C-alpha positions as a Markdown table, in Angstrom:
| # | Residue | x | y | z |
|---|---|---|---|---|
| 1 | Met | 16.0 | -34.1 | 23.3 |
| 2 | Val | 14.1 | -30.8 | 23.4 |
| 3 | Ser | 10.5 | -31.0 | 22.2 |
| 4 | Asn | 8.9 | -27.7 | 21.3 |
| 5 | Ala | 5.3 | -26.8 | 20.9 |
| 6 | Ile | 4.2 | -24.8 | 17.9 |
| 7 | Pro | 5.6 | -21.3 | 18.4 |
| 8 | Ser | 3.3 | -18.6 | 19.6 |
| 9 | Gly | 1.8 | -16.6 | 16.8 |
| 10 | Val | 1.7 | -19.6 | 14.5 |
| 11 | Gly | -1.3 | -21.1 | 16.0 |
| 12 | Gly | -2.6 | -24.2 | 14.3 |
| 13 | Gly | -1.1 | -23.3 | 10.9 |
| 14 | Val | 1.6 | -25.9 | 11.0 |
| 15 | Arg | -0.8 | -28.6 | 12.1 |
| 16 | Gln | -3.3 | -27.6 | 9.4 |
| 17 | His | -0.5 | -27.8 | 6.8 |
| 18 | Val | 0.7 | -31.1 | 8.1 |
| 19 | Asp | -2.8 | -32.5 | 8.2 |
| 20 | Ala | -3.4 | -31.2 | 4.6 |
| 21 | His | -0.2 | -32.9 | 3.5 |
| 22 | Arg | -1.1 | -36.2 | 5.2 |
| 23 | His | -4.5 | -36.2 | 3.4 |
| 24 | Ala | -3.4 | -34.7 | 0.1 |
| 25 | Ser | -3.5 | -37.9 | -1.8 |
| 26 | Asp | -7.2 | -38.3 | -0.7 |
| 27 | Arg | -8.3 | -35.0 | -2.2 |
| 28 | Asn | -8.1 | -34.2 | -5.9 |
| 29 | Ser | -8.6 | -30.5 | -5.3 |
| 30 | Ile | -5.2 | -30.0 | -3.6 |
| 31 | Met | -2.4 | -29.0 | -5.9 |
| 32 | Ser | 1.1 | -30.4 | -5.4 |
| 33 | Leu | 2.5 | -29.2 | -2.1 |
| 34 | Leu | 6.1 | -28.2 | -1.6 |
| 35 | Arg | 7.2 | -30.4 | 1.3 |
| 36 | Ile | 9.9 | -28.7 | 3.3 |
| 37 | Ala | 12.2 | -30.1 | 6.0 |
| 38 | Ile | 13.9 | -27.7 | 8.3 |
| 39 | Val | 17.5 | -28.8 | 9.1 |
| 40 | Gly | 18.7 | -27.3 | 12.4 |
| 41 | Tyr | 15.8 | -26.4 | 14.7 |
| 42 | Gly | 17.1 | -23.3 | 16.6 |
| 43 | Lys | 15.8 | -19.8 | 17.2 |
| 44 | Ile | 15.9 | -18.7 | 13.5 |
| 45 | Ala | 14.0 | -21.8 | 12.4 |
| 46 | Arg | 11.4 | -21.4 | 15.1 |
| 47 | Asp | 11.0 | -17.6 | 14.8 |
| 48 | Arg | 11.3 | -17.2 | 11.0 |
| 49 | His | 11.1 | -20.4 | 9.0 |
| 50 | Val | 8.2 | -22.2 | 10.7 |
| 51 | Pro | 5.9 | -19.1 | 10.5 |
| 52 | Ala | 7.0 | -18.5 | 6.8 |
| 53 | Ile | 6.2 | -22.0 | 5.8 |
| 54 | Ala | 2.9 | -22.0 | 7.7 |
| 55 | Ala | 1.9 | -18.7 | 5.9 |
| 56 | Thr | 2.9 | -19.8 | 2.4 |
| 57 | Glu | 0.1 | -21.4 | 0.4 |
| 58 | Gly | 1.3 | -24.6 | -1.2 |
| 59 | Ala | 4.1 | -25.2 | 1.3 |
| 60 | Val | 4.0 | -27.7 | 4.1 |
| 61 | Leu | 6.5 | -28.4 | 6.9 |
| 62 | Ser | 7.1 | -32.1 | 6.4 |
| 63 | Ala | 10.0 | -32.7 | 8.8 |
| 64 | Ile | 12.4 | -31.3 | 11.4 |
| 65 | Val | 16.0 | -32.5 | 11.3 |
| 66 | Asp | 17.9 | -31.9 | 14.5 |
| 67 | Pro | 19.8 | -34.2 | 16.9 |
| 68 | Asn | 18.4 | -32.3 | 20.0 |
| 69 | Ala | 15.1 | -30.6 | 19.1 |
| 70 | Ser | 11.8 | -31.4 | 17.6 |
| 71 | Leu | 8.4 | -29.9 | 16.9 |
| 72 | Ser | 5.3 | -31.6 | 18.2 |
| 73 | Gly | 3.2 | -33.1 | 15.4 |
| 74 | Val | 6.0 | -32.9 | 12.8 |
| 75 | Pro | 8.1 | -35.9 | 11.8 |
| 76 | His | 11.6 | -35.8 | 13.2 |
| 77 | Thr | 15.0 | -37.2 | 12.3 |
| 78 | Ala | 18.4 | -36.6 | 13.9 |
| 79 | Thr | 20.3 | -36.2 | 10.7 |
| 80 | Leu | 19.7 | -35.2 | 7.1 |
| 81 | Glu | 21.1 | -38.5 | 5.9 |
| 82 | Glu | 18.5 | -40.3 | 8.0 |
| 83 | Leu | 15.7 | -38.1 | 6.6 |
| 84 | Leu | 16.8 | -38.8 | 3.0 |
| 85 | Arg | 17.1 | -42.5 | 3.6 |
| 86 | Asn | 14.1 | -43.2 | 5.9 |
| 87 | Gly | 12.1 | -40.1 | 6.5 |
| 88 | Pro | 9.0 | -38.7 | 5.0 |
| 89 | Pro | 9.3 | -37.5 | 1.4 |
| 90 | Val | 10.5 | -33.8 | 1.1 |
| 91 | Asp | 11.0 | -31.6 | -1.9 |
| 92 | Ala | 13.2 | -28.9 | -0.2 |
| 93 | Val | 15.3 | -28.3 | 2.8 |
| 94 | Ala | 15.9 | -25.1 | 4.7 |
| 95 | Leu | 19.4 | -25.3 | 6.2 |
| 96 | Cys | 19.3 | -23.4 | 9.5 |
| 97 | Thr | 22.5 | -24.9 | 10.8 |
| 98 | Pro | 25.8 | -23.0 | 11.6 |
| 99 | Pro | 27.5 | -21.9 | 8.4 |
| 100 | Gln | 30.4 | -24.4 | 8.8 |
| 101 | Leu | 27.9 | -27.3 | 8.3 |
| 102 | Arg | 25.9 | -26.0 | 5.4 |
| 103 | Arg | 28.2 | -26.8 | 2.4 |
| 104 | Asp | 28.1 | -30.6 | 3.1 |
| 105 | Leu | 24.4 | -30.6 | 3.9 |
| 106 | Ala | 23.5 | -28.6 | 0.8 |
| 107 | Ala | 25.6 | -30.9 | -1.4 |
| 108 | Met | 23.9 | -33.9 | 0.1 |
| 109 | Ala | 20.4 | -32.5 | -0.4 |
| 110 | Leu | 21.2 | -31.4 | -4.0 |
| 111 | Ala | 22.6 | -34.8 | -4.8 |
| 112 | Ala | 19.3 | -36.2 | -3.6 |
| 113 | Ser | 17.4 | -33.8 | -6.0 |
| 114 | Lys | 16.1 | -31.5 | -3.2 |
| 115 | His | 15.8 | -27.7 | -3.5 |
| 116 | Val | 17.9 | -26.0 | -0.9 |
| 117 | Met | 17.4 | -22.7 | 1.1 |
| 118 | Leu | 20.5 | -21.5 | 2.9 |
| 119 | Glu | 20.2 | -19.4 | 6.0 |
| 120 | Lys | 22.5 | -16.3 | 6.0 |
| 121 | Pro | 25.4 | -16.3 | 5.6 |
| 122 | Pro | 25.0 | -19.1 | 3.0 |
| 123 | Gly | 28.4 | -20.7 | 3.9 |
| 124 | Ala | 31.5 | -20.4 | 6.0 |
| 125 | Thr | 33.4 | -18.9 | 3.0 |
| 126 | Leu | 32.4 | -17.5 | -0.4 |
| 127 | Ser | 34.4 | -20.2 | -2.2 |
| 128 | Glu | 31.9 | -22.8 | -0.9 |
| 129 | Ile | 29.1 | -21.4 | -2.9 |
| 130 | Gly | 30.3 | -21.8 | -6.4 |
| 131 | Pro | 30.3 | -25.6 | -6.4 |
| 132 | Leu | 26.9 | -25.6 | -4.8 |
| 133 | Val | 25.5 | -23.4 | -7.6 |
| 134 | Thr | 27.0 | -25.8 | -10.1 |
| 135 | Ala | 25.4 | -28.8 | -8.3 |
| 136 | Ala | 22.1 | -27.0 | -8.2 |
| 137 | Val | 22.2 | -26.2 | -11.9 |
| 138 | Ala | 23.1 | -29.8 | -12.7 |
| 139 | Ala | 20.3 | -31.2 | -10.5 |
| 140 | Arg | 17.9 | -28.6 | -11.9 |
| 141 | Arg | 17.0 | -27.5 | -8.4 |
| 142 | Thr | 16.9 | -24.1 | -6.7 |
| 143 | Leu | 19.6 | -23.0 | -4.4 |
| 144 | Gly | 18.5 | -19.9 | -2.5 |
| 145 | Ser | 19.7 | -17.8 | 0.5 |
| 146 | Arg | 17.8 | -15.7 | 2.9 |
| 147 | Val | 19.5 | -12.4 | 2.4 |
| 148 | Ala | 16.9 | -10.0 | 4.0 |
| 149 | Ser | 15.3 | -9.9 | 7.4 |
| 150 | Ala | 12.1 | -11.6 | 6.1 |
| 151 | Cys | 11.9 | -15.3 | 5.2 |
| 152 | Ser | 10.0 | -16.4 | 2.2 |
| 153 | Ile | 9.8 | -19.4 | -0.1 |
| 154 | Pro | 11.4 | -18.6 | -3.5 |
| 155 | Ala | 8.9 | -18.8 | -6.3 |
| 156 | Ser | 11.2 | -21.2 | -8.2 |
| 157 | Met | 10.8 | -23.7 | -5.3 |
| 158 | Arg | 7.1 | -23.4 | -5.3 |
| 159 | Ser | 6.8 | -24.1 | -9.1 |
| 160 | Arg | 8.5 | -27.5 | -8.6 |
| 161 | Ser | 9.1 | -27.9 | -12.4 |
């Protein structure tokens, strides 16, 4: 297993967010945090998603899901199924896996009432997306895709209504 330190340029932001999350129940002044798990901890996750989460007020990186890589100081599971069954609580998942894996992972997350952010392209084929949109509407969850060069947390995920 590869263990990665917090990426350069992020500094202690991830640790600060994780620490805030761990102690959120002890402080009445903290609003509800959006707890995000990154599924697939490769280059895009390290370079784009971790810094975006660290820079987003109200968002916290709660877990990394990857069979081969982890991030020091962040809870880790090898599979999304393991995270949903035994991992720390999360509100949303950022799927940074190869496109061929995203449909099943997104369906699993939506069935568990999690918001889902898909890396681009959102799926292996366009026909995979329609059923996911239907599942997201039925679950009253956000299904989003990173379609630009920047990564940000959709406002509908942050509202958690």
